[in-house]
ROMIKE-346083 format. One record per residue: residue in one letter; chain; x, y, z of N, C-alpha, C, O, CB in turn. Coordinates in steps of 0.1 Angstrom, whole numbers. Glycine has a CB too. Example, Ala and Ser with C-alpha at 12.3 -4.5 7.8 and 13.67 -1.06 7.14 Angstrom:
# residues 2
<A; A; <132; -57; 78>; <123; -45; 78>; <132; -33; 78>; <142; -33; 85>; <113; -45; 90>>;
<S; A; <128; -22; 71>; <137; -11; 71>; <129; 0; 79>; <134; 11; 80>; <141; -6; 57>>;
END
This chain:
# residues 171
<M; A; <-13; 298; 51>; <2; 293; 61>; <2; 276; 53>; <-8; 269; 49>; <-1; 293; 87>>;
<S; A; <14; 272; 54>; <16; 266; 43>; <16; 245; 53>; <13; 244; 65>; <33; 274; 33>>;
<H; A; <18; 237; 47>; <20; 220; 56>; <24; 215; 45>; <19; 217; 34>; <6; 209; 64>>;
<F; A; <33; 207; 48>; <47; 200; 45>; <52; 188; 48>; <60; 191; 57>; <56; 206; 48>>;
<V; A; <52; 180; 47>; <62; 169; 50>; <77; 170; 41>; <78; 175; 30>; <55; 155; 46>>;
<V; A; <91; 160; 51>; <98; 156; 45>; <99; 144; 41>; <97; 136; 50>; <104; 159; 48>>;
<V; A; <101; 138; 28>; <100; 118; 30>; <114; 117; 20>; <121; 125; 13>; <80; 106; 20>>;
<L; A; <113; 102; 23>; <125; 98; 11>; <121; 86; 7>; <122; 75; 12>; <142; 96; 16>>;
<P; A; <116; 89; -6>; <106; 79; -16>; <116; 69; -19>; <127; 70; -24>; <99; 86; -31>>;
<L; A; <108; 57; -15>; <112; 40; -24>; <117; 46; -40>; <128; 48; -43>; <93; 26; -27>>;
<T; A; <109; 49; -46>; <110; 57; -60>; <111; 72; -66>; <103; 81; -68>; <101; 55; -64>>;
<P; A; <119; 71; -67>; <123; 87; -74>; <103; 101; -73>; <93; 97; -79>; <131; 81; -101>>;
<L; A; <103; 108; -69>; <95; 116; -74>; <100; 123; -81>; <112; 122; -83>; <89; 121; -68>>;
<T; A; <88; 137; -88>; <94; 144; -97>; <90; 161; -88>; <82; 163; -79>; <86; 140; -113>>;
<T; A; <98; 172; -94>; <94; 183; -87>; <86; 187; -94>; <90; 189; -105>; <103; 191; -84>>;
<G; A; <65; 192; -91>; <63; 195; -99>; <47; 189; -102>; <37; 196; -106>; <73; 193; -107>>;
<G; A; <49; 170; -97>; <45; 158; -97>; <37; 163; -85>; <39; 172; -77>; <55; 145; -97>>;
<S; A; <22; 150; -88>; <11; 159; -81>; <5; 137; -81>; <3; 128; -89>; <-2; 179; -95>>;
<F; A; <4; 138; -60>; <-2; 119; -69>; <-13; 125; -54>; <-10; 134; -47>; <16; 94; -68>>;
<T; A; <-26; 118; -50>; <-33; 116; -41>; <-30; 107; -33>; <-26; 95; -35>; <-42; 115; -44>>;
<V; A; <-34; 114; -18>; <-36; 105; -8>; <-35; 88; -3>; <-30; 81; 6>; <-44; 107; -7>>;
<A; A; <-44; 87; -14>; <-48; 69; -15>; <-37; 67; -21>; <-32; 58; -14>; <-61; 61; -26>>;
<D; A; <-28; 70; -31>; <-16; 70; -40>; <-3; 73; -36>; <6; 73; -44>; <-19; 78; -49>>;
<W; A; <-2; 75; -22>; <9; 81; -17>; <22; 71; -23>; <20; 59; -23>; <7; 81; 0>>;
<P; A; <32; 75; -27>; <36; 61; -34>; <49; 59; -20>; <53; 68; -13>; <43; 64; -55>>;
<L; A; <53; 49; -20>; <56; 41; -7>; <73; 59; 0>; <79; 68; -6>; <66; 16; -14>>;
<H; A; <72; 55; 10>; <85; 65; 16>; <87; 61; 31>; <81; 53; 37>; <82; 83; 16>>;
<V; A; <96; 69; 34>; <101; 69; 45>; <99; 80; 52>; <108; 88; 49>; <113; 67; 44>>;
<T; A; <89; 88; 63>; <89; 96; 64>; <104; 105; 76>; <109; 101; 87>; <77; 95; 65>>;
<L; A; <106; 113; 69>; <123; 123; 72>; <114; 131; 85>; <112; 125; 96>; <132; 140; 54>>;
<V; A; <110; 142; 83>; <105; 149; 90>; <89; 149; 88>; <84; 152; 77>; <112; 160; 88>>;
<E; A; <77; 144; 102>; <71; 147; 103>; <62; 161; 93>; <69; 171; 90>; <74; 145; 111>>;
<P; A; <50; 161; 90>; <42; 172; 88>; <44; 183; 98>; <48; 182; 110>; <28; 168; 90>>;
<F; A; <42; 195; 91>; <47; 203; 99>; <37; 218; 92>; <33; 216; 81>; <66; 203; 97>>;
<S; A; <34; 229; 97>; <27; 240; 91>; <39; 253; 91>; <44; 254; 102>; <11; 244; 100>>;
<T; A; <42; 261; 81>; <46; 272; 82>; <42; 282; 75>; <36; 280; 65>; <56; 272; 82>>;
<D; A; <46; 297; 79>; <45; 307; 71>; <54; 313; 57>; <52; 321; 48>; <45; 315; 81>>;
<H; A; <62; 307; 60>; <78; 309; 50>; <74; 304; 37>; <73; 292; 32>; <93; 298; 56>>;
<P; A; <73; 315; 32>; <74; 305; 16>; <82; 295; 10>; <94; 295; 14>; <77; 311; 6>>;
<K; A; <77; 285; -1>; <84; 274; 1>; <96; 276; -9>; <106; 269; -11>; <74; 262; -2>>;
<E; A; <93; 288; -14>; <112; 287; -19>; <122; 291; -8>; <133; 296; -10>; <117; 298; -35>>;
<V; A; <117; 290; 2>; <128; 294; 8>; <133; 285; 23>; <142; 287; 31>; <124; 309; 11>>;
<V; A; <120; 272; 21>; <118; 257; 23>; <126; 250; 18>; <137; 247; 23>; <106; 252; 20>>;
<T; A; <123; 246; 3>; <131; 241; -5>; <144; 246; -2>; <151; 239; 5>; <128; 243; -16>>;
<T; A; <149; 258; -7>; <164; 265; -6>; <168; 256; 4>; <173; 246; -1>; <166; 282; 0>>;
<A; A; <168; 257; 18>; <168; 250; 28>; <170; 239; 31>; <179; 236; 38>; <162; 251; 33>>;
<L; A; <162; 231; 27>; <160; 219; 25>; <170; 212; 11>; <172; 200; 11>; <143; 218; 23>>;
<G; A; <175; 218; 4>; <183; 221; 0>; <199; 213; 2>; <205; 202; 1>; <181; 232; 2>>;
<A; A; <202; 231; 7>; <212; 236; 17>; <221; 223; 25>; <233; 221; 27>; <203; 246; 29>>;
<G; A; <205; 216; 30>; <207; 206; 43>; <214; 191; 37>; <224; 183; 40>; <189; 203; 52>>;
<A; A; <205; 190; 26>; <206; 178; 20>; <220; 171; 9>; <221; 159; 6>; <193; 180; 13>>;
<R; A; <230; 182; 6>; <239; 185; -1>; <249; 177; 2>; <253; 172; -8>; <241; 197; -1>>;
<D; A; <256; 173; 11>; <261; 163; 15>; <254; 148; 18>; <261; 139; 24>; <266; 168; 24>>;
<A; A; <243; 147; 15>; <239; 135; 14>; <240; 119; 7>; <241; 117; -6>; <231; 140; 13>>;
<R; A; <241; 112; 13>; <243; 102; 4>; <233; 95; 2>; <223; 97; 10>; <253; 93; 7>>;
<T; A; <231; 85; -10>; <222; 71; -10>; <223; 61; 5>; <233; 59; 12>; <228; 60; -23>>;
<I; A; <213; 58; 7>; <210; 52; 19>; <202; 36; 17>; <190; 33; 16>; <201; 64; 26>>;
<T; A; <214; 28; 17>; <213; 11; 18>; <212; 3; 28>; <221; -3; 33>; <222; 6; 14>>;
<S; A; <198; 1; 33>; <192; -8; 44>; <180; -18; 40>; <172; -17; 32>; <188; 1; 55>>;
<T; A; <181; -25; 48>; <171; -36; 50>; <161; -30; 54>; <162; -19; 60>; <174; -48; 60>>;
<A; A; <146; -37; 51>; <135; -35; 55>; <135; -51; 69>; <138; -62; 66>; <124; -34; 39>>;
<G; A; <129; -45; 83>; <127; -50; 96>; <115; -60; 99>; <110; -68; 91>; <126; -40; 104>>;
<D; A; <111; -58; 111>; <96; -63; 117>; <88; -53; 113>; <88; -41; 110>; <95; -64; 134>>;
<P; A; <81; -61; 112>; <59; -53; 109>; <63; -46; 126>; <70; -50; 135>; <36; -73; 108>>;
<A; A; <54; -34; 123>; <45; -31; 135>; <30; -23; 135>; <24; -22; 125>; <53; -25; 143>>;
<L; A; <27; -18; 147>; <16; -14; 143>; <17; 1; 148>; <18; 3; 160>; <5; -24; 148>>;
<F; A; <17; 14; 140>; <18; 26; 146>; <2; 33; 144>; <-8; 27; 141>; <30; 34; 139>>;
<G; A; <2; 47; 149>; <-12; 56; 147>; <-14; 55; 165>; <-8; 51; 174>; <-29; 46; 135>>;
<R; A; <-28; 62; 163>; <-38; 62; 182>; <-36; 54; 184>; <-32; 52; 196>; <-52; 63; 187>>;
<R; A; <-38; 44; 175>; <-53; 30; 178>; <-44; 18; 173>; <-49; 7; 172>; <-73; 32; 163>>;
<H; A; <-25; 21; 170>; <-20; 11; 170>; <-26; 2; 154>; <-24; -10; 150>; <-23; 6; 185>>;
<D; A; <-31; 9; 149>; <-40; -1; 136>; <-32; 3; 121>; <-37; 2; 110>; <-61; 5; 133>>;
<V; A; <-20; 6; 123>; <-14; 15; 111>; <-3; 4; 108>; <6; 1; 116>; <-6; 32; 114>>;
<P; A; <-5; -4; 93>; <5; -16; 94>; <15; -12; 91>; <15; -4; 82>; <3; -27; 85>>;
<V; A; <28; -14; 97>; <42; -7; 91>; <53; -15; 92>; <54; -20; 103>; <47; 6; 98>>;
<T; A; <61; -16; 84>; <76; -25; 84>; <86; -12; 84>; <85; -2; 77>; <78; -38; 68>>;
<L; A; <95; -15; 94>; <102; -11; 104>; <110; -10; 90>; <105; -16; 81>; <106; -19; 119>>;
<V; A; <123; -4; 89>; <134; -1; 86>; <151; -1; 97>; <153; 4; 108>; <130; 10; 79>>;
<R; A; <157; -8; 90>; <167; -9; 100>; <174; 0; 95>; <175; 0; 82>; <174; -21; 102>>;
<D; A; <184; 16; 104>; <193; 22; 103>; <205; 21; 114>; <207; 21; 126>; <188; 32; 102>>;
<G; A; <212; 21; 102>; <228; 22; 111>; <228; 33; 114>; <239; 35; 120>; <242; 19; 104>>;
<G; A; <220; 43; 114>; <224; 63; 117>; <227; 71; 109>; <233; 81; 111>; <235; 68; 126>>;
<E; A; <223; 66; 96>; <221; 74; 83>; <210; 81; 84>; <211; 93; 85>; <220; 65; 71>>;
<I; A; <195; 74; 85>; <187; 83; 87>; <185; 85; 95>; <172; 85; 96>; <179; 84; 84>>;
<A; A; <189; 87; 103>; <189; 94; 116>; <197; 108; 117>; <192; 118; 121>; <195; 85; 126>>;
<D; A; <208; 107; 113>; <217; 123; 108>; <213; 127; 94>; <215; 139; 92>; <235; 121; 106>>;
<L; A; <208; 119; 84>; <195; 129; 77>; <187; 138; 87>; <189; 150; 90>; <183; 119; 71>>;
<R; A; <179; 128; 92>; <164; 138; 103>; <177; 147; 102>; <178; 158; 96>; <156; 130; 125>>;
<A; A; <183; 143; 108>; <189; 159; 121>; <193; 171; 111>; <190; 182; 115>; <208; 155; 135>>;
<K; A; <200; 170; 99>; <204; 178; 91>; <192; 186; 83>; <191; 197; 79>; <212; 171; 83>>;
<A; A; <182; 174; 85>; <166; 184; 78>; <156; 193; 87>; <149; 201; 83>; <153; 173; 70>>;
<L; A; <157; 188; 104>; <154; 194; 113>; <163; 210; 112>; <159; 221; 109>; <157; 184; 126>>;
<A; A; <177; 207; 114>; <187; 217; 117>; <186; 225; 106>; <190; 235; 111>; <201; 211; 118>>;
<A; A; <184; 227; 95>; <181; 235; 82>; <169; 243; 82>; <166; 254; 78>; <181; 226; 69>>;
<L; A; <160; 233; 89>; <147; 238; 89>; <147; 248; 101>; <141; 259; 100>; <136; 225; 91>>;
<D; A; <153; 244; 112>; <155; 255; 121>; <161; 266; 125>; <158; 274; 134>; <156; 254; 125>>;
<A; A; <175; 262; 113>; <174; 275; 106>; <170; 289; 101>; <174; 301; 104>; <172; 272; 103>>;
<I; A; <163; 283; 94>; <157; 292; 92>; <141; 299; 100>; <135; 308; 95>; <159; 289; 81>>;
<G; A; <138; 291; 110>; <130; 300; 118>; <122; 292; 118>; <113; 295; 126>; <126; 313; 114>>;
<V; A; <118; 277; 110>; <106; 268; 111>; <104; 265; 125>; <111; 258; 132>; <109; 254; 103>>;
<D; A; <94; 271; 130>; <84; 263; 143>; <78; 245; 142>; <66; 242; 140>; <68; 275; 144>>;
<L; A; <85; 241; 142>; <88; 221; 136>; <77; 218; 154>; <70; 208; 154>; <117; 210; 136>>;
<G; A; <76; 225; 162>; <65; 217; 175>; <78; 211; 180>; <90; 215; 180>; <50; 204; 171>>;
<R; A; <73; 199; 185>; <83; 191; 192>; <82; 181; 179>; <72; 176; 174>; <79; 184; 209>>;
<P; A; <95; 179; 174>; <97; 168; 167>; <97; 152; 177>; <96; 151; 189>; <112; 173; 160>>;
<R; A; <98; 143; 169>; <92; 129; 174>; <108; 123; 185>; <114; 113; 179>; <86; 117; 156>>;
<I; A; <111; 125; 192>; <128; 124; 200>; <125; 107; 195>; <132; 105; 185>; <130; 128; 223>>;
<E; A; <118; 97; 200>; <121; 85; 194>; <118; 82; 176>; <109; 74; 171>; <112; 77; 204>>;
<F; A; <126; 88; 169>; <126; 84; 155>; <123; 69; 152>; <132; 62; 154>; <139; 87; 150>>;
<R; A; <114; 65; 148>; <113; 52; 140>; <113; 51; 127>; <103; 56; 122>; <103; 45; 144>>;
<P; A; <123; 45; 118>; <118; 47; 104>; <114; 36; 102>; <117; 25; 108>; <127; 53; 93>>;
<H; A; <104; 40; 90>; <92; 26; 88>; <92; 35; 70>; <97; 45; 64>; <71; 25; 102>>;
<V; A; <82; 21; 68>; <74; 20; 54>; <58; 19; 58>; <56; 8; 63>; <79; 7; 44>>;
<T; A; <46; 27; 57>; <35; 24; 52>; <30; 14; 48>; <28; 16; 36>; <34; 29; 47>>;
<V; A; <26; 1; 53>; <20; -3; 38>; <3; 2; 37>; <-5; 5; 45>; <22; -23; 36>>;
<K; A; <5; 0; 24>; <-8; 5; 17>; <-10; -5; 8>; <-4; -16; 7>; <-8; 19; 9>>;
<R; A; <-20; 3; 2>; <-32; -11; -9>; <-22; -13; -16>; <-19; -25; -13>; <-48; -7; -19>>;
<H; A; <-15; -8; -24>; <-9; -6; -37>; <4; -14; -33>; <10; -17; -43>; <-8; 10; -44>>;
<G; A; <10; -18; -21>; <26; -25; -18>; <28; -20; -5>; <20; -15; 3>; <39; -20; -29>>;
<G; A; <43; -24; -5>; <45; -22; 11>; <60; -30; 9>; <66; -31; -2>; <32; -31; 23>>;
<V; A; <66; -34; 21>; <80; -41; 18>; <77; -52; 29>; <67; -53; 35>; <96; -32; 21>>;
<S; A; <89; -58; 29>; <86; -74; 32>; <101; -73; 47>; <112; -69; 45>; <91; -88; 12>>;
<P; A; <99; -77; 56>; <111; -80; 65>; <120; -87; 52>; <116; -96; 44>; <107; -91; 81>>;
<G; A; <138; -80; 54>; <142; -85; 46>; <149; -81; 34>; <160; -85; 29>; <136; -89; 46>>;
<D; A; <136; -69; 28>; <142; -63; 13>; <149; -53; 18>; <150; -49; 29>; <131; -56; 1>>;
<R; A; <156; -51; 3>; <165; -41; 4>; <157; -26; 1>; <148; -23; -7>; <178; -44; -6>>;
<V; A; <163; -19; 10>; <157; -4; 6>; <165; -2; 6>; <175; -6; 13>; <149; 4; 12>>;
<V; A; <164; 10; -7>; <173; 22; -12>; <169; 34; -12>; <161; 39; -21>; <176; 20; -25>>;
<L; A; <171; 40; -5>; <165; 57; -7>; <179; 65; -7>; <189; 67; 2>; <151; 63; 8>>;
<Q; A; <175; 70; -25>; <183; 82; -30>; <176; 90; -31>; <173; 88; -43>; <190; 83; -42>>;
<Q; A; <167; 102; -26>; <161; 111; -29>; <153; 115; -18>; <144; 107; -14>; <156; 110; -40>>;
<L; A; <155; 129; -10>; <144; 139; -5>; <138; 148; -12>; <142; 156; -20>; <147; 146; 3>>;
<S; A; <123; 145; -5>; <119; 151; -13>; <107; 156; -2>; <105; 151; 9>; <116; 143; -25>>;
<L; A; <101; 171; -8>; <98; 178; -3>; <76; 180; -10>; <72; 182; -21>; <111; 188; -4>>;
<V; A; <69; 178; 6>; <56; 174; 0>; <49; 181; 2>; <45; 181; 14>; <51; 162; 2>>;
<D; A; <44; 192; -8>; <31; 200; -2>; <17; 190; 9>; <11; 180; 4>; <24; 206; -19>>;
<M; A; <15; 194; 20>; <-1; 188; 21>; <-17; 189; 22>; <-28; 184; 24>; <0; 185; 28>>;
<R; A; <-11; 200; 20>; <-24; 209; 15>; <-24; 217; 2>; <-23; 229; 4>; <-28; 219; 25>>;
<P; A; <-24; 212; -13>; <-19; 220; -27>; <-33; 226; -29>; <-43; 223; -22>; <-14; 209; -41>>;
<P; A; <-34; 235; -37>; <-46; 239; -40>; <-54; 232; -48>; <-66; 235; -51>; <-46; 251; -45>>;
<T; A; <-47; 222; -52>; <-54; 211; -63>; <-65; 208; -53>; <-75; 212; -59>; <-44; 194; -68>>;
<G; A; <-69; 204; -41>; <-78; 201; -31>; <-72; 192; -21>; <-61; 188; -23>; <-88; 195; -35>>;
<A; A; <-77; 189; -11>; <-75; 177; 2>; <-70; 164; -1>; <-61; 159; 6>; <-88; 173; 8>>;
<H; A; <-76; 158; -15>; <-76; 147; -16>; <-58; 147; -23>; <-58; 137; -30>; <-91; 142; -24>>;
<H; A; <-49; 151; -24>; <-38; 155; -33>; <-24; 160; -25>; <-24; 166; -15>; <-43; 168; -42>>;
<R; A; <-14; 154; -32>; <-3; 161; -27>; <5; 165; -40>; <7; 160; -51>; <5; 151; -16>>;
<S; A; <10; 178; -32>; <21; 178; -43>; <34; 181; -45>; <39; 190; -37>; <18; 183; -49>>;
<V; A; <42; 176; -53>; <57; 174; -47>; <64; 189; -49>; <61; 196; -59>; <68; 160; -56>>;
<L; A; <72; 194; -39>; <75; 208; -42>; <93; 207; -51>; <95; 210; -63>; <74; 218; -25>>;
<G; A; <102; 202; -41>; <108; 199; -42>; <118; 182; -43>; <116; 174; -34>; <106; 206; -39>>;
<V; A; <127; 180; -52>; <132; 165; -52>; <151; 168; -49>; <156; 176; -56>; <127; 155; -72>>;
<W; A; <159; 162; -41>; <174; 164; -40>; <176; 149; -43>; <169; 140; -38>; <182; 171; -25>>;
<P; A; <186; 149; -50>; <188; 131; -52>; <198; 129; -43>; <204; 139; -41>; <194; 124; -67>>;
<L; A; <201; 118; -36>; <213; 115; -27>; <222; 112; -33>; <220; 106; -44>; <213; 106; -18>>;
<S; A; <238; 116; -29>; <248; 110; -37>; <248; 99; -41>; <245; 90; -33>; <258; 110; -33>>;
<E; A; <251; 97; -51>; <253; 79; -58>; <261; 71; -49>; <257; 59; -48>; <262; 77; -75>>;
<A; A; <267; 73; -44>; <277; 68; -28>; <271; 62; -19>; <269; 68; -8>; <283; 80; -19>>;
<S; A; <266; 47; -20>; <264; 47; -6>; <270; 42; 6>; <279; 34; 7>; <257; 42; -6>>;
<V; A; <263; 50; 20>; <269; 56; 32>; <272; 37; 38>; <277; 34; 49>; <255; 69; 43>>;
<T; A; <268; 27; 26>; <269; 17; 36>; <278; 3; 26>; <281; -8; 30>; <252; 13; 42>>;
<R; A; <281; 11; 14>; <294; 6; 1>; <302; 1; 5>; <304; 10; 14>; <302; 16; -8>>;
<E; A; <311; -7; 7>; <324; -8; 10>; <335; 5; 2>; <330; 13; -6>; <327; -23; 5>>;
<A; A; <347; 6; 6>; <351; 17; -6>; <357; 4; -16>; <361; -8; -14>; <366; 33; -1>>;
<P; A; <356; 16; -30>; <363; 8; -44>; <380; 3; -36>; <387; 9; -29>; <366; 24; -62>>;
<L; A; <382; -9; -40>; <397; -13; -41>; <405; -1; -49>; <398; 6; -56>; <398; -28; -50>>;
<P; A; <420; 4; -49>; <426; 13; -50>; <429; 9; -69>; <428; -2; -75>; <438; 13; -37>>;
<L; A; <431; 17; -70>; <438; 11; -84>; <452; 9; -85>; <460; 17; -80>; <436; 18; -95>>;
<P; A; <457; -4; -92>; <472; -8; -99>; <479; 3; -95>; <472; 9; -87>; <473; -10; -116>>;
<P; A; <491; 11; -97>; <496; 19; -101>; <498; 15; -119>; <495; 4; -124>; <507; 22; -91>>;
<P; A; <502; 24; -125>; <502; 24; -141>; <515; 16; -148>; <524; 24; -152>; <502; 40; -146>>;
<G; A; <517; 8; -150>; <530; 4; -158>; <532; -7; -150>; <541; -15; -153>; <543; 15; -160>>;
END
């Protein structure tokens, strides 16, 4: 059985890349970790189709908070005007459409970036999410590593940017 997570990294990842658990790149978790018997190719195809029309999300880091069972994991919330939640709904629907059992996804979705020893985001920082990524939580390289199985760039047009002014007519 494979164990995956879907994230929106703050810096682009590369398909085939890997990192250690301690060096997780900063990201917003879009779909919390899930297990499936589906081949990774089926999962990547479904997520790619679900991300097809998604656009870059530009937001702002919000308040600090504490997550985890013991409320001891420092995070910074990411303000969501609905764009992150919409992308999450598309990813969940894409996985559901291929029969991936996600258990009970969190109803109260609170986008955030976990504070890591190598950094984080501060309240007021600009947060630009330009890529959707599927990460293998149990790659053959061992329990202390993660492998990037697929990345999908979100389109260049930001959902928060104003539409450009029309060009004047020629002549």
